[in-house]
N, C-alpha and C positions, 0 to 999 in steps of 0.2 A: 123173594129171595134174590140175593145178589152175591156173586162170587168175586172176591177181591184177591188179586195176586199179591204176593209179598213183594215189597219194594223198600229199598233203603232210603232213609231220610237224607235231605241235603240242606245246605245253608242258603239256598237261593230264595229270594222273596217270591211268595206265591201271591200274585196280584189278585187272582180270583178269590183267594181266601180273605184277603184284605177287604175286598168289595162285599163279600158275604158277612164279614164281621161288622162292617159299617151298616149293612142292611139290617142286621139284628137290632141295631140301635136307631132305626130310622125315625121312630117317633121322638126320641130325645134330640136327635140331630135336627129334626123338623122344628121342634120347640125352640132350640137355640137359634135356628135360622129365622124363625118368626121374631124372636127378640132382636136379632140384628136388623131385620126390616123395620121393626118398630123404632129402633134407635135411629135408623136412617131417616124415617119419617119425622121423628122428633128434631133431629139436627136440621133437616130441610125447612121445618116450620119455624125454628128459633134462630137460624143463622141470619146474619145481616144480609138484607136483600140489596142487590146491585143491578142497576139498569144500564144497558148499552144502547147508545144512539149512534146512527150511521148517517154520514153525509157522503154523496158521490158527486164527483166533478171530473172534468178533463181539460187539460191545457194543450192546445194544438202547437205543434212544432213549426218554427219558421226558420228558413235557412237561405240566405242570399247566394246568388251564383258567384263563383270566384272570377277574377279577371287578371289578365297578365299585364304587368307593368314593363317599363323599359329595361334595357340590358344592364344599365348601371345599378339598378335596384334588384335585378334578378327576376325570375318568373316564379310567382307564387300565388296562392289563393288568398283573396281578401278575407274570406271566412276563417282561414287558418290563422291569420294575424289578429283579427279583432274578436275572434270567437263567434262571430256572426250573431244572429238573433235567435239561435237555437235555445229552446227552453225545454228541459226534460219534463215529461208528463208527471212523473213522480218526483216530488221535491226530495232532495237528498235527506236521508234519515238523520244524518248528523245535524243538518240545519233545523229540522222540525223538532228534534229532541235536544237541541243545544240550549244552553242557558240564555243566550241572547234572545232567541225566539220566545222562550218561556217568559222572560222578563217583559218583553214587548206585549205578549198575550195577556200578562197580568194587568196591564193598563186598561184593557177592555172588559175582562171577565173577573178581575179581582180574586186571583187564586189564593192570595195570602190570607184573606179573611174567610175563606171557605173552610169549614171544620173538617171536611173530608180530606182536603189536602194539607191542612195545618191544624191537626187536632190539639186540644188543650193538653199540655204535658201533665202527667200524673205527679202529684207531690211525693217526694221521697219519704219512705216510711220512717217514723221517729226512731225506731230502734237502729236503723242503719245510720242515721245522723249521729246518734249517741255512740255507736260503735266506732265511727270514723273519728269522733272527738277523742275517744279513749286511746286509739292507736296513733293519734296525731296525723291523720290523713288530711291532706290539703288538696282540695280539688282545683284543677287548673281553671282559670277564668276564660270562658269561651265567648266569642262574639254572638250575642243572642240573635242579631239580624241574620248572620250567616247560618246559624242553626236552623232558623225558620226556612231560609231559602233551600238549604240542603234537603230538608224534609219535603218541601213542596216539589222540588225537582225529582226526587226519588219517587214520590207518589205519582207524579205526572207521567214519568217514563213507564211506570208499571201499569198504567190504565189507558194509555193511548196506543193505538195500533193503526198503521197505514199499510194497506194491501192493494194490489193491482188486480182488477177483475179480468175475466177472460176477454172482454171487449176492449181492454186497454185503459179503462177508466180507473180512477183512484177512489178507494173507499176509506173513509176516516171513521174509526170506531172509538168512542169515548165511553168509559165505564164510570158510573157515579152512583151514590146511594139515593140521589134525587133525580127522577126521570127528566124534569124540566131543566135541571142544571146540566145534565149530560148532553141534551140537545143544544143548549145554549153554547157550551164549550165547543162542541163539534162544529157548529156553524161558524163560530169565531175563528177556529183554526183554519177552516176552509177559506174564509175570507182573507185571512192573513197570508195564506200561501198564494192565493190568486193575486192579491195586491203586490206582494213581493215579486212575483213573476212579471207582473205588468211593469213595475218600476225598473226591474232589471232589463226588460226589453226596451223600454224607453231610453234608459241610460246607455245601453249598448248602441242604440240607433243614433243617439246624439254623438257618441264617440266616433261612430263610423262616418257620420257626416263631417265631423271636424277633421278626421283623418283624410277623407276624400278631398276636402278643400285644401288642406296642406299639400297633399300629393299633386293636386291639380296645379297649384301655384308653382311647385317645383318643376312639373312637366312643362308648363308654359315658359319658364325661365330656360329650361334645356332647349326648347324649340327655338327661342329667339337666339340663344347662343350658337346653336348649330347652323342656323340660317346666316348669321353674321359671319361665321367662319367660312362658309361656302362662298359668300360674296367676296370676302377678302382674298381667298385663293384664286377666284376667277379673275379678279383684277390683276393679281400678280403674275399669273401663269397663262392667261388667255382663257377663252371660253371653250376651246376645243382641244384639251390635252389628249383625249383618246384618239382623235384623228392624227395629231402630230406623232403619237406613238406608233400608229399603224404605218404612216409614211416612212418613219425612221426604220422600223422593223423590215419594211419591204426593201429599202436601200441596202440595209445590212445583208439581207438574203441574196441580193443580186451580186454584191461585191464578193460574198463568200463563194458563190458559184463560179465567178471568174477566177478567184484564187485557187479553187479546187482544180479547174481545167488547166490553169497555168502550171500548177504544181505537177500534174500528170505529164504535161508536155515537157517540162523541164527535166523531170526524172528520166523519161524515155530518151531525151536528147543527150543527157549525160552518159548513158550507157552506150548509145550509138556512137558518140564521139570517142569513147574509150576503145570501141571495136575498130574504128577507122584509124586511130593512132597505132594500134597493134597490128593492123593489116589483116585481121581475121574477118574477111568479107565473103565467106562462102555461103551457099544456100542453107547449109545446116545451121550456120551462125544466125542467119535471118530468121529461120524457123524458131530457134531458141529464144531470140530477142522478141519475136512476136508473141510467144507464149507468156513471156514475163511481162511485156508491156503491150497489151492488145491495141492500145491507142495508135500504134504506128501504122495500122491498116485503116485508120479513120481518115476522112477527107481533110479534117482540120489539121492534122499533123503533116500531111503531105503538102498542104498549101503553105504551111509555115516554111518547109524546106524547099518549096518550088518543085516538088516531084510530080510525077504523073499520078492523077487522081484515080486511075483505074486500079482496083485493088489487086487484080491478078498480075499486074506488071509492077515489078519492084527493081529499082536500081539504086545502088549505093551512092549517096551524095558526096560532094567534095568535102575534104576535112576543113578547109578554110570557111566554106559556107556553113558547115555545121557548127563551127566554133563561133562564128558571127551571130548565128541565130540563138545559140546557147547564151551568149552574153546578153542579147536583147531580152530573152525570157527571164534571165536572172534579175535584170533591172525591173522588169514588170512584176515579178513575184514579190520583190522587196516592197515595191510601191503599193501593191494590193494588200500585203500584210499590214502595212502601216495604216492604210485606209480602213481596213477591217477593225483594227484596234480602236481607231477614233470613232467609228460608227457604233461600236459596242458600248463605249463610254457614253455617247450621246443617247443611245437607246435606253441605257440603264437609268439615266436622269429622267427621260420621258416616262419610263415605267414607274418610277417612284412618285412622280407627279400624278400619274393616273391612279395609283394606289391611294394617295392622300385624298384625291378628289372623290373617289368612290367611298372612302370611309366617311368623309364629310357629308356626302350625299345620303349614305345609309343612316347616319345619325340624325340627319334632318328628317328623313322619312319616318324613322322610329319615334322621334320626339313628336312629330305631327300626329302619328297614329295613337300614341299614348294620350296625347292631349285630347284627341277626338273621343277616344273611349271613355276617359275620365269625365269629360264634360257631360257625356250622355249618362254616365253612371250617377253623377251628382244630380242631374235633372230627375232621374228615376227615383233616387233615394229621397229627394225633397218631396216628390209626389207621395211616396209611401209614408214619409214622416207626417205629411199633412193629413193623410187618410186615417192612419192608426186603426186598423180593423180590430174587432174583439177576437182575442185568441183563446178565450176560455169559455167553457159551457158548464153550467151546473145542472146535473140531472136530478138530484134529489137533495132537498134540505133535510137536516136532521129534525125529526119530530119526537116529542117525548114518548118513550116506549110505554106500552100499556102493561107489559108483564116483565118481571125481573129476568135478567139473563143468568144471574147466579143468586142463590144456589140452584143447580139443576136437580129438581126433585127426583125425577126418574133415575138419574145417574146416582144420586146419593142413596136412594132406596135400593138400587141394584148393587151398589158397593156394600151397603149394610147387609143385604142378603147374602152376598158372596162371602163377606168376612164371617157372617154367622155360620154359613155352611162349612167353610174351611175350619173355623174354630171348633164348631160342634163335632166335626169329623175327627179332628185332632184329639179333642178331649175324650171323646168316646173310644177312640182307638187306644189311647193311653189307658183309659179305664178298663178296656177289655184285656189289655196286656196285664194290668194289675190284678184283675180277677183271675185270669188264666183259665177260663172255661172254654168249652168247644162252642163255636158259633155257626157251624155248618155240619150237615150230615156227613159230607165227604171227609171232614177232619176226624170225626168219630170213627168212621170206617177205616181210615188210614191208620189211626192209632191202635184200633183193636186188632186189625190184621186177622180177622176171623174167617173161617170157611163159609159160615152161614150168616147172612145179613138180612134182617127183616125190619120193615118200617112198622113202628108201633101203632100207626093209624088202623091197621087191620085187627088190632087186639083191643081197641077201645071198648068193645061190647062186653069184655070180661071183667072190667074194673068193678070192684066192690060187690062182687057176686059170691054168695056162699057156695060151698062145695056141693051141697045137695041140689041147689038150683042149677048149677052147671052140669051136674050128672043127668038131671032130669031133662034139661033142654040146653044144649050147647049151641050158641049162636052160629049160624052158617057162615057169617062173614069172617069169623076167626078160624074156621076149620083148615083153610089152606096154610096159614102160618103155623098152626099147631101141628099139622101134618109134617111140615118141614122140620119142625123142632123134634118131633117123635123120631123121624128118620135119622136125624143127627145123633140123638141119644142112643138109638138101637145100634147104629154103625160103630159107635165108639167102643162098645163092649163092656163098659164099666157100669155097675149098678148104683154108683154114687153120682147124683146130679146136684151141682151147686148153682143156685140162682141168686145173683146180686143185682141190686138196683141202686144206681148212683144218683140220688136227688131227682128221681123220675116220678111222674104221676102214676106210672104203672108200677105197683108194688110187687116185690118178689113173691109174696104169698099169693097174690091174685094170679100171677103167672103160674105158680106151682099148682093151684087149684085147677086152672085151665088145662095144663099139661096132664095132670093126674086124671081129670075127667075124660080127656080124649083118649088116653092110652090104657086106662084100667079095663080089665075084662075078667071073666070068670077064672081064668088061670094065670092072672097077672095081678099080684098084690103090690100096692104102692104105699109107702109111708112118707109123710110130710112133716118136717120139723122146722118151725119158724123161730129163728134166733132173735128176731126183732119184736118188741112189744107191739101187740095189735089186739083190738077188741075181739077179733075172731078167736083168739087163743083163750079168752076169758070165759068161754062157754063151757059149762060143766054139765056132765051127764050122769045120771044115776048108775049107768052101766060102766063107769070108768073102771079100768083095770090096768094093772102094771104089765109092762113088757120089758123085762130086764131093767135097765136104769131109767126107762121112760114110762110115762103114763099115757094111756090112750084117752084123750079128752073127747074125741069125736071119731066116729067110724061110720062111713057111708059106703055101703056095698064093699068094694075091695080097696077102698082108700081109707087110711088111718092117719089121724092127726095126732102127733106125739108131742109131749113136753117132758122136761126132766122131772124126776121124782121129787127133788128138793124144792123148796119154796123160793129159791133165789130166781133172779131174772134168767131167762133162757140163755142170753148172751154170755152170762158168767160161766156157763158150762164149757165154753170154748177155751177158757183159761186153765181148765183142769188138766193135770198131767196125763191121765189115762183117757182123754177124750177120744182118741182114735180107737182105743180098745173098746170103749163103750159103743162106738159106731159099728165096729166089727162084730160085736155081740148080737146085733140085730140084723146084720146083713143077710144071714141065712134065712131069716123069717120073711123077708120081703124081696121081691124081684127088683124094685127100684126104691131108693131112699132119696127123697128130694130135700136138700138142705137150702133154706132161703134166709137171706138177711139183707137189710137195706142200709145205705149210706155207710157210716163208719163201721157198723156191725158187719158189713160185707167184707171190709178189710180184715177184721178179726177172723171171720170164717175162712177167708182165703189163706190167711197165715196158719190157721189150725189144720188145713187140708194140704199144706205144702208137702210135696213128695208122694202123694197118693194119686192113684188113677181116678180122675174125676172129670165128668163132663161139665164144663163151666159155661153157663149162659149168662151174659151180662146185659143189663138194661141201662142205657144212658140217655140223657136229655140235653138238647142244645141249650146253651146259656146257663145251665145249672150244673152240669157235670164238669168238675175241674180236670184239666188235662193232666196235671201233675199227679193228682190222686188216682186218676184212671190208669195212668201208666204204671204206678206202683202196684195197683190191683192186678194188672196184667202180668207184671213180673213175678208176683207171688203165685198166681194161678192163671196159666194161659187160657185164653178165651177161644172156645170153639164156635159159639153162636153169639151174635150181637143183635139186640133189639134197640133201635134208636128212635127218638121222637124229637 
């Protein structure tokens, strides 16, 4: 027994219900999945087999050191100018997949005559030719040679693959329908790449040697020119311009110091002469003059005026003496200024000569350094060019593969099985929607919304048993379920019990016999009316007697099996206008009247009992009971008890 709470339906997708629906068709889905696997096996066995051959090699990088050239050519790296000897490990994909490379490869492996790369074109169908003639279609004339090359190139690019391994080597993969041919082409491509790399290295090395020779000649010319310029300058300006510049600068410095001292003496004497002329010769005037011109307390100033050289003793000189000394200092100052100007001009000329000399000397040193470096570089490059080490290494030659790389049988079988599973699930799900049946017990329970729910497995022992056998010996396995059904019937309070079976193995009359056998007693009389045709109803007894509108065909203890008095089918009685009155006429004679019907007859019974107080117990079966029909039955007669299988 299972109690189910009332719940409103919603539009959300029930994933569990979908899974249960598909599980109900598991054998059909498995069959379609097997067909998909069989198709995958068939395709893998009949598809064109292709073989992939692999060749592995490595090209080592070479890169010469850069060197610095002279200032007139700037400082740069030789490798940056010439490109060096650097060779990429992986040949540029544009080069290997380029038409020039493919045409060069064709000379050694003859791709154009290979049916894999250049298949024979199919002849145009006659009806297409006739149709084009009728409509006046004129095909453009194409270059047949170009058509062939376009096909070869397209096929080549789709079957060649270059990849770099984790160790930095290069792997060449070639796919072909002939294993020997795939290995041959892979090895040819590898050799072409290595040869092209070697030729490029040699060409770049020759270009570098040529460039170094030209640069060396230019450097030698620069060295000779700078040396000649330095000689010429030395002849014209002497061998020691820097020493002459030092002597001239020293003379200029001495004259400048004399001029500075003379200027100070002259300025102080001018002020002193002015004081003597005005007669302001007090001690305060002396102190003020000393603050302005400290040189008056120096020995040099006093010697010029013929004063006492003791600093603490000061006496004002005569005006005539001061004027005479001032005139002498003025002449000396003018002479020193002229001498300073002349020495400055002479020193400027000497400095220009020194600058030119240093420039010529620096250029000569740079030219000599460039020449030395370049001649050593040329020697080194000649040694490298003569040695020419091997810069490539082949790790694996392509060998004819033993097994095809495509089709991948396991993959095709897996894809076939997956497609079969998906297709089978989709078809069966759509088929389930089309049938509209219940595919899980939970769906039946949800649709019935009954208080009592029983699994039909517990009632399997009552199937196809007569009423007499059930009364004599009721199976113990079914007693628990029958007890719950009896409780539900007694609690409802109505003496009318409707049993309907919707395409179930458990027939309503079997359930009626079981319920009657379990509930009958000495003080409880039960009548059973089966409105569906059944062999059990065809049994006649000599003791048959009428009971109102019904005839008792069989009576076992307190259980009576009734049928209508007329000779028509029992289900036709449901269509009579006074059906409910006929039922009411026997209600007083029996404690319970069990009305049972199967399939569509159950709908007729539910319609005939609409509006009456009835205990309705429905039997439903997964994959057989239609949801729409079951819901209609529930609307006509609410379900109190549900038995599902």
